[in-house]
GUBA-532170 format. One record per residue (C-alpha): z, y, x; residue in three letters; residue number from 0. Coordinates in pm, 1 decimal, m for minus. Example, Ala and Ser with C-alpha at 12.3 -4.5 7.8 and 13.67 -1.06 7.14 Angstrom:
% residues 2
+----------+----------+----------+-----+-----+
:       zz :       yy :       xx : res :   n :
+----------+----------+----------+-----+-----+
:    780.0 :   m450.0 :   1230.0 : ALA :   0 :
:    714.0 :   m106.0 :   1367.0 : SER :   1 :
+----------+----------+----------+-----+-----+
% end
This chain:
% residues 149
+----------+----------+----------+-----+-----+
:       zz :       yy :       xx : res :   n :
+----------+----------+----------+-----+-----+
:      0.0 :      0.0 :      0.0 : MET :   0 :
:     95.2 :    242.3 :    278.5 : LEU :   1 :
:   m231.2 :    197.1 :    467.1 : THR :   2 :
:   m431.7 :    237.3 :    145.4 : ARG :   3 :
:   m249.6 :    560.5 :     57.5 : LEU :   4 :
:   m297.9 :    696.7 :    409.2 : GLN :   5 :
:   m667.6 :    605.4 :    417.1 : ALA :   6 :
:   m727.8 :    758.1 :     74.2 : ASP :   7 :
:   m540.9 :   1073.9 :    178.3 : LEU :   8 :
:   m762.7 :   1107.5 :    484.7 : LYS :   9 :
:  m1074.0 :   1061.3 :    269.7 : THR :  10 :
:   m951.8 :   1318.9 :     16.0 : ALA :  11 :
:   m876.5 :   1568.2 :    292.8 : MET :  12 :
:  m1220.8 :   1523.5 :    448.2 : LEU :  13 :
:  m1379.9 :   1567.5 :    104.9 : ALA :  14 :
:  m1168.3 :   1882.1 :     53.5 : ARG :  15 :
:  m1042.3 :   1739.2 :   m276.5 : ASP :  16 :
:   m731.9 :   1956.9 :   m314.2 : ALA :  17 :
:   m592.6 :   1793.2 :   m628.7 : ALA :  18 :
:   m624.7 :   1438.8 :   m493.3 : ARG :  19 :
:   m486.0 :   1545.0 :   m154.4 : THR :  20 :
:   m180.2 :   1700.1 :   m318.6 : GLN :  21 :
:   m107.3 :   1391.5 :   m531.9 : VAL :  22 :
:   m153.6 :   1151.7 :   m240.3 : LEU :  23 :
:     70.3 :   1361.1 :    m14.3 : ARG :  24 :
:    337.5 :   1356.7 :   m283.3 : MET :  25 :
:    300.3 :    979.5 :   m324.4 : ALA :  26 :
:    325.9 :    924.3 :     51.3 : LEU :  27 :
:    635.7 :   1145.3 :     68.3 : ALA :  28 :
:    798.3 :    944.8 :   m211.7 : ALA :  29 :
:    700.9 :    620.8 :    m34.6 : TYR :  30 :
:    852.3 :    737.5 :    294.4 : LYS :  31 :
:   1167.5 :    865.0 :    120.7 : ASN :  32 :
:   1213.7 :    521.5 :    m35.6 : GLU :  33 :
:   1160.8 :    355.1 :    303.2 : ALA :  34 :
:   1428.7 :    578.6 :    455.4 : VAL :  35 :
:   1662.3 :    507.9 :    162.3 : ALA :  36 :
:   1618.6 :    135.0 :    222.9 : LYS :  37 :
:   1705.6 :    180.3 :    589.5 : GLY :  38 :
:   1354.2 :    116.9 :    721.7 : LEU :  39 :
:   1297.9 :    465.7 :    860.4 : GLY :  40 :
:   1006.9 :    697.8 :    778.0 : PRO :  41 :
:    755.5 :    466.1 :    946.7 : GLN :  42 :
:    889.3 :    157.6 :    766.1 : GLY :  43 :
:    676.7 :    m50.9 :    535.4 : THR :  44 :
:    809.0 :   m126.5 :    188.4 : LEU :  45 :
:    756.4 :   m456.6 :     14.7 : GLU :  46 :
:    481.9 :   m447.6 :   m247.3 : GLU :  47 :
:    730.1 :   m454.8 :   m536.0 : GLY :  48 :
:    925.0 :   m159.3 :   m396.7 : ASP :  49 :
:    605.9 :     37.5 :   m334.1 : ALA :  50 :
:    489.8 :    m23.9 :   m690.6 : LEU :  51 :
:    831.3 :     82.8 :   m820.7 : ALA :  52 :
:    794.0 :    413.7 :   m635.0 : VAL :  53 :
:    452.9 :    476.7 :   m789.1 : LEU :  54 :
:    573.1 :    377.1 :  m1136.9 : LYS :  55 :
:    859.6 :    627.2 :  m1103.0 : ARG :  56 :
:    610.0 :    898.8 :  m1011.6 : LEU :  57 :
:    398.4 :    819.6 :  m1317.7 : VAL :  58 :
:    706.7 :    802.8 :  m1542.4 : LYS :  59 :
:    822.1 :   1139.3 :  m1412.0 : SER :  60 :
:    486.5 :   1290.9 :  m1499.2 : ARG :  61 :
:    490.2 :   1133.6 :  m1846.2 : GLU :  62 :
:    831.8 :   1288.5 :  m1907.4 : ASP :  63 :
:    701.8 :   1623.1 :  m1783.0 : SER :  64 :
:    404.7 :   1603.5 :  m2020.2 : ILE :  65 :
:    640.7 :   1560.5 :  m2314.2 : ALA :  66 :
:    848.5 :   1858.0 :  m2202.9 : GLN :  67 :
:    546.9 :   2081.5 :  m2140.1 : PHE :  68 :
:    398.0 :   1997.2 :  m2479.8 : GLU :  69 :
:    732.6 :   2067.1 :  m2642.1 : LYS :  70 :
:    733.4 :   2424.2 :  m2507.0 : VAL :  71 :
:    361.6 :   2481.1 :  m2564.1 : GLY :  72 :
:    233.9 :   2467.2 :  m2205.9 : GLN :  73 :
:    m78.6 :   2260.5 :  m2262.4 : ALA :  74 :
:   m231.6 :   2359.0 :  m1927.1 : ASP :  75 :
:     67.5 :   2221.4 :  m1732.8 : ARG :  76 :
:     62.2 :   1902.9 :  m1944.6 : ALA :  77 :
:   m307.2 :   1859.1 :  m1864.6 : ALA :  78 :
:   m233.1 :   1897.2 :  m1493.5 : GLN :  79 :
:     32.9 :   1625.1 :  m1516.7 : GLU :  80 :
:   m212.9 :   1397.5 :  m1699.6 : ARG :  81 :
:   m467.0 :   1452.0 :  m1422.0 : ALA :  82 :
:   m205.1 :   1352.6 :  m1163.0 : GLU :  83 :
:   m128.2 :   1035.0 :  m1359.2 : ILE :  84 :
:   m499.3 :    947.3 :  m1359.7 : GLU :  85 :
:   m506.7 :    986.8 :   m980.6 : LEU :  86 :
:   m204.5 :    755.6 :   m942.7 : LEU :  87 :
:   m319.2 :    482.8 :  m1185.7 : LYS :  88 :
:   m560.1 :    308.1 :   m944.8 : PRO :  89 :
:   m261.9 :    219.8 :   m724.0 : TYR :  90 :
:    m76.6 :     44.0 :  m1006.4 : LEU :  91 :
:   m148.3 :   m309.2 :  m1128.3 : PRO :  92 :
:   m350.1 :   m353.2 :  m1446.6 : ALA :  93 :
:   m116.0 :   m311.4 :  m1739.9 : MET :  94 :
:    m83.5 :   m563.4 :  m2020.6 : ILE :  95 :
:   m157.2 :   m379.9 :  m2345.4 : GLU :  96 :
:   m239.4 :   m441.9 :  m2709.7 : GLY :  97 :
:   m286.1 :   m802.6 :  m2821.4 : PRO :  98 :
:   m210.6 :   m937.7 :  m2472.1 : ALA :  99 :
:    125.8 :   m757.3 :  m2469.3 : LEU : 100 :
:    203.7 :   m884.8 :  m2819.0 : GLU : 101 :
:    122.9 :  m1240.9 :  m2709.7 : ALA : 102 :
:    343.1 :  m1203.5 :  m2400.7 : ALA : 103 :
:    632.1 :  m1069.8 :  m2611.9 : VAL : 104 :
:    596.3 :  m1354.1 :  m2864.1 : LYS : 105 :
:    596.2 :  m1605.3 :  m2577.2 : ALA : 106 :
:    912.9 :  m1448.1 :  m2433.0 : ALA : 107 :
:   1080.3 :  m1459.6 :  m2774.9 : ILE : 108 :
:    986.6 :  m1826.1 :  m2812.5 : ALA : 109 :
:   1103.6 :  m1904.0 :  m2458.5 : GLN : 110 :
:   1443.9 :  m1743.6 :  m2509.2 : THR : 111 :
:   1488.2 :  m1856.4 :  m2868.0 : GLY : 112 :
:   1575.0 :  m1500.0 :  m2967.6 : ALA : 113 :
:   1639.5 :  m1443.5 :  m3336.9 : ALA : 114 :
:   1805.0 :  m1102.1 :  m3370.7 : THR : 115 :
:   1790.6 :   m762.1 :  m3206.1 : LYS : 116 :
:   2107.1 :   m858.9 :  m3017.0 : LYS : 117 :
:   1887.8 :  m1095.4 :  m2813.2 : ASP : 118 :
:   1654.5 :   m815.1 :  m2705.0 : MET : 119 :
:   1797.0 :   m804.1 :  m2351.2 : GLY : 120 :
:   1718.0 :  m1171.2 :  m2296.4 : GLN : 121 :
:   1362.3 :  m1124.4 :  m2421.3 : VAL : 122 :
:   1304.8 :   m823.4 :  m2194.6 : MET : 123 :
:   1443.7 :  m1016.4 :  m1894.3 : LYS : 124 :
:   1210.9 :  m1308.1 :  m1967.9 : ALA : 125 :
:    917.7 :  m1069.4 :  m2004.8 : LEU : 126 :
:   1006.6 :   m900.6 :  m1674.4 : GLN : 127 :
:   1034.8 :  m1236.8 :  m1499.2 : ALA : 128 :
:    700.3 :  m1354.1 :  m1632.6 : ALA : 129 :
:    497.3 :  m1036.0 :  m1587.0 : HIS : 130 :
:    683.7 :   m818.8 :  m1337.6 : GLY : 131 :
:    584.0 :   m454.8 :  m1360.4 : ALA : 132 :
:    254.7 :   m517.1 :  m1538.9 : ALA : 133 :
:    366.1 :   m387.3 :  m1879.4 : PHE : 134 :
:    494.3 :    m68.2 :  m2036.4 : ASP : 135 :
:    865.9 :   m114.8 :  m2100.1 : GLY : 136 :
:    876.0 :    128.5 :  m2393.5 : LYS : 137 :
:    586.4 :    m39.4 :  m2571.5 : ALA : 138 :
:    730.8 :   m385.7 :  m2507.5 : ALA : 139 :
:   1073.9 :   m277.1 :  m2628.3 : SER : 140 :
:    931.6 :   m135.5 :  m2950.9 : ALA : 141 :
:    733.3 :   m453.6 :  m3005.8 : LEU : 142 :
:   1037.5 :   m674.7 :  m2946.1 : VAL : 143 :
:   1240.2 :   m467.2 :  m3193.2 : GLN : 144 :
:    967.6 :   m495.0 :  m3457.4 : SER : 145 :
:    936.9 :   m872.5 :  m3413.1 : LEU : 146 :
:   1308.8 :   m948.9 :  m3415.6 : LEU : 147 :
:   1489.5 :   m924.6 :  m3748.3 : ALA : 148 :
+----------+----------+----------+-----+-----+
% end
């Protein structure tokens, strides 16, 4: 992940793509901060799961910002945040959505034998174990709640 981010940053800088350069610099800074926090130092290499977690946090932060900007009527700032999300998405794994997510949730419910909303934690753990970070937690949570009585 680190080498890909660095190579893409170099390409963006050579192409004088200011928006992409800014987003990639921010992503690299977050990556290096996480490496330092894990005791690896700024030149350390994170495991793939940790690197993906960093990028997912960056996307989540932007999604939260979009909601706040739209709430106060700053559509231009929300659009900028959406553009940054689109630049970060290629670095994330393909997300399970729609019917595939519903099938995965139903499989997790069947696997855990969940019957009520009290069992939601077990279902989410099973879903996480089976699919890792390849699904939207909010969407999965809402689906689990709708399927459990």
